[in-house]
C-alpha positions in Angstrom: 22.7 62.1 -34.2 23.1 63.0 -30.4 25.7 60.5 -28.4 24.6 59.5 -25.1 26.9 60.2 -22.2 29.2 57.6 -21.3 27.7 57.3 -18.2 24.2 56.6 -19.8 25.5 54.2 -21.6 26.8 51.9 -18.9 23.4 51.7 -17.8 22.3 49.4 -20.6 24.9 47.0 -20.4 23.3 43.1 -19.8 24.6 40.4 -17.4 28.2 39.7 -17.3 29.4 36.1 -17.9 30.3 36.0 -14.7 27.1 36.9 -13.5 25.1 34.3 -15.7 27.3 31.6 -14.9 26.3 32.4 -11.0 22.7 32.6 -11.9 22.7 29.2 -13.6 24.7 27.7 -10.4 21.8 29.1 -8.3 19.0 27.6 -10.5 20.8 24.4 -11.1 21.0 23.8 -6.9 17.6 24.6 -6.8 16.2 22.0 -9.3 18.9 19.8 -7.4 17.7 20.3 -3.9 13.9 19.8 -5.1 14.5 16.3 -6.8 16.7 15.3 -4.0 13.6 16.2 -2.2 11.4 14.6 -3.9 13.6 11.0 -3.9 13.5 11.9 0.1 9.8 11.6 0.4 9.2 8.8 -1.7 11.9 6.9 0.1 10.1 7.8 3.6 6.4 6.9 1.9 8.1 3.1 1.1 9.5 3.0 4.5 6.4 4.6 6.4 4.6 1.7 4.5 6.7 -1.0 5.3 6.1 -0.2 9.2 2.7 0.0 8.5 2.6 -3.5 7.2 4.6 -4.6 10.3 2.5 -2.9 12.7 -0.8 -4.7 11.2 1.5 -8.2 11.3 2.1 -7.1 15.3 -1.3 -5.9 16.1 -3.2 -9.7 14.7 -0.4 -11.6 17.0 -1.3 -9.3 19.8 -4.8 -9.6 19.1 -4.4 -13.6 18.9 -2.7 -13.7 21.9 -5.5 -11.6 24.0 -8.8 -12.8 22.9 -7.6 -16.5 21.1 -9.4 -15.5 18.1 -8.5 -13.6 14.6 -9.9 -9.8 14.2 -13.4 -10.1 11.7 -13.5 -13.7 12.6 -14.3 -13.1 16.7 -16.8 -15.3 18.3 -19.6 -12.9 20.1 -17.6 -9.6 19.4 -20.4 -7.8 20.9 -19.4 -9.5 24.2 -15.9 -8.9 24.0 -14.9 -5.6 22.4 -16.7 -2.0 23.0 -19.1 -0.6 21.3 -19.5 -3.6 19.0 -23.1 -4.3 18.7 -23.8 -3.8 15.1 -22.7 -4.1 11.7 -19.8 -3.8 10.4 -18.2 -4.2 13.7 -20.3 -7.5 14.4 -20.6 -9.0 11.0 -23.8 -9.5 9.1 -22.3 -12.7 7.5 -19.7 -15.2 7.8 -18.8 -18.3 10.4 -17.6 -16.6 13.5 -14.2 -18.8 14.8 -13.5 -21.2 11.7 -10.0 -19.6 11.5 -10.6 -17.2 8.4 -12.2 -14.3 7.2 -15.0 -16.0 4.9 -13.8 -13.6 2.3 -10.6 -14.5 -0.1 -7.8 -12.1 -0.9 -8.9 -11.2 -4.5 -12.4 -9.9 -3.4 -13.5 -6.3 -2.0 -14.0 -6.3 1.6 -17.7 -7.4 3.4 -19.0 -8.9 6.4 -15.6 -10.5 8.7 -13.1 -8.9 6.3 -14.8 -5.5 6.7 -14.9 -5.8 10.7 -11.0 -7.0 10.6 -9.3 -3.4 11.0 -12.4 -2.5 13.1 -11.6 -5.3 15.8 -7.8 -4.3 15.6 -9.2 -0.7 16.2 -11.6 -1.6 19.1 -9.1 -3.3 21.0 -6.6 -0.9 20.3 -3.8 -2.5 18.7 -4.3 0.5 15.7 -5.8 3.7 15.7 -6.8 5.4 12.2 -10.3 3.6 11.5 -13.6 5.1 11.5 -16.4 3.3 11.4 -19.1 5.7 12.8 -20.8 5.7 9.5 -21.8 2.3 9.8 -21.8 -0.4 7.4 -22.6 1.9 4.3 -19.3 4.1 4.5 -17.4 1.3 6.1 -15.8 -0.1 2.9 -13.7 3.3 1.9 -10.2 4.5 2.6 -9.8 6.4 6.0 -13.0 4.5 7.5 -13.1 0.4 7.7 -10.1 0.5 5.0 -6.8 1.7 6.5 -5.0 4.1 3.8 -1.2 3.2 3.2 1.4 6.0 3.5 2.5 5.6 0.1 -1.3 6.0 -1.2 -4.1 3.9 -2.2 -5.3 1.7 1.3 -5.0 -2.0 2.7 -7.8 -4.4 2.3 -7.5 -8.0 3.9 -8.6 -11.5 2.8 -7.7 -15.1 3.8 -7.1 -18.5 2.4 -7.1 -21.8 3.1 -4.8 -22.7 0.3 -7.4 -22.8 -2.6 -5.3 -22.0 -4.7 -4.4 -19.3 -7.7 -7.5 -18.6 -7.9 -7.7 -17.2 -4.4 -5.4 -14.4 -5.9 -6.3 -12.5 -8.8 -3.8 -11.8 -11.3 -0.8 -12.9 -9.2 2.7 -13.6 -10.5 3.6 -16.8 -10.6 2.3 -20.6 -10.5 3.9 -20.8 -7.1 0.7 -21.2 -4.7 0.6 -18.8 -1.6 0.4 -20.4 1.5 -2.8 -20.5 3.5 -3.3 -17.7 6.0 -4.7 -13.8 6.3 -3.4 -11.3 3.6 -3.1 -7.9 2.9 -3.8 -6.8 -0.5 -2.8 -2.9 -1.7 -5.0 -1.3 -4.0 -5.2 1.9 -5.5 -9.5 2.2 -5.2 -11.6 0.4 -2.6 -13.0 -3.1 -4.5 -11.2 -6.5 -5.9 -7.6 -6.4 -6.3 -7.1 -6.4 -10.2 -4.6 -5.1 -12.9 -6.3 -2.0 -13.3 -6.6 -1.2 -9.7 -2.6 -1.9 -8.9 -1.5 1.1 -6.9 2.2 1.2 -6.7 5.2 1.3 -9.0 7.5 -1.8 -9.5 10.3 -0.2 -7.5 8.2 0.4 -4.4 6.9 -3.4 -4.8 10.4 -4.5 -5.1 11.9 -2.4 -2.0 8.6 -3.7 0.2 9.3 -7.5 -1.1 13.1 -7.0 -0.2 12.1 -5.9 3.1 9.4 -8.2 4.6 10.5 -11.4 2.2 12.9 -12.5 -0.8 12.4 -9.8 -3.1 11.0 -12.1 -5.5 7.3 -11.0 -6.6 6.8 -14.6 -7.9 7.4 -16.4 -4.4 7.6 -16.3 -0.6 4.8 -14.5 1.7 5.0 -11.1 -0.4 3.7 -11.6 -3.9 3.1 -9.3 -6.7 -0.1 -8.9 -8.9 -0.1 -7.2 -12.3 1.1 -8.1 -15.8 4.2 -10.6 -15.9 6.3 -9.7 -19.0 8.8 -7.0 -19.9 6.5 -4.3 -21.4 5.8 -0.9 -20.3 2.9 -2.1 -18.4 4.5 -5.0 -16.9 5.1 -5.6 -13.2 7.2 -8.6 -12.8 9.9 -9.9 -15.3 9.0 -14.1 -14.6 12.0 -14.8 -16.8 14.6 -13.4 -14.8 12.7 -13.2 -11.4 12.9 -8.9 -11.2 10.4 -6.4 -10.9 10.5 -3.9 -14.1 11.7 -0.9 -12.4 12.4 1.0 -15.2 8.4 1.5 -15.6 7.5 4.3 -13.3 4.1 4.0 -13.4 1.5 2.0 -10.9 1.7 -1.4 -12.9 1.8 -3.6 -9.1 -0.1 -4.5 -6.5 1.0 -6.7 -3.7 -0.1 -9.5 -1.6 1.5 -9.5 2.0 0.9 -12.6 4.2 0.6 -11.7 8.2 0.5 -13.8 11.0 -3.1 -15.6 12.1 
């Protein structure tokens, strides 16, 4: 058997333990950096969503100060807002000036509710609304329904204190106060457990920042399934969100000024 020269045998040696350790450390740092980056992105999405809600709240208050009326419910919007002579900006139905949107928070947006964000946009209080396609395409995210920063979108409706029936799948038995409510949904349409668009942790952080952190009370109300199972949003027995569930099992209703 012919022996390889010593110099040739040395070329066949693998990585040393030190080299392998260095490689593993580098891989660990990369994985840690990726996970940390994902966490930062998730935190930024929630923070941006909270800011978005607050901007809507301020916009409604400013609109009321300027026009003495509720966006969407404005009397004669064709005479008071630019380029508002036809639906969806000028609602095809509803009772203008009665102080509500004639659409409940538990329903898909139509007529006055569909005009709500359009009126805020025409008055230059918000941006990102596009109703150029007319009534046929208005009820879509990115058109007359604003996209939410964490995904999904914001719909709107109002209640005159009609009770829990005005809020689909809401958590708890405390009746929400009357007023205008944003409803977060995963897809355009009526808020429902199957249409919930955020995780319990996201809902909890929004609730804590804007209200009392309790999804069964206050001005931020969770909707979804109450309980402790894998599909649950909120544990009514302990008044806590089921943050161990990392899927979209929660939605929220958020009261804004009116």
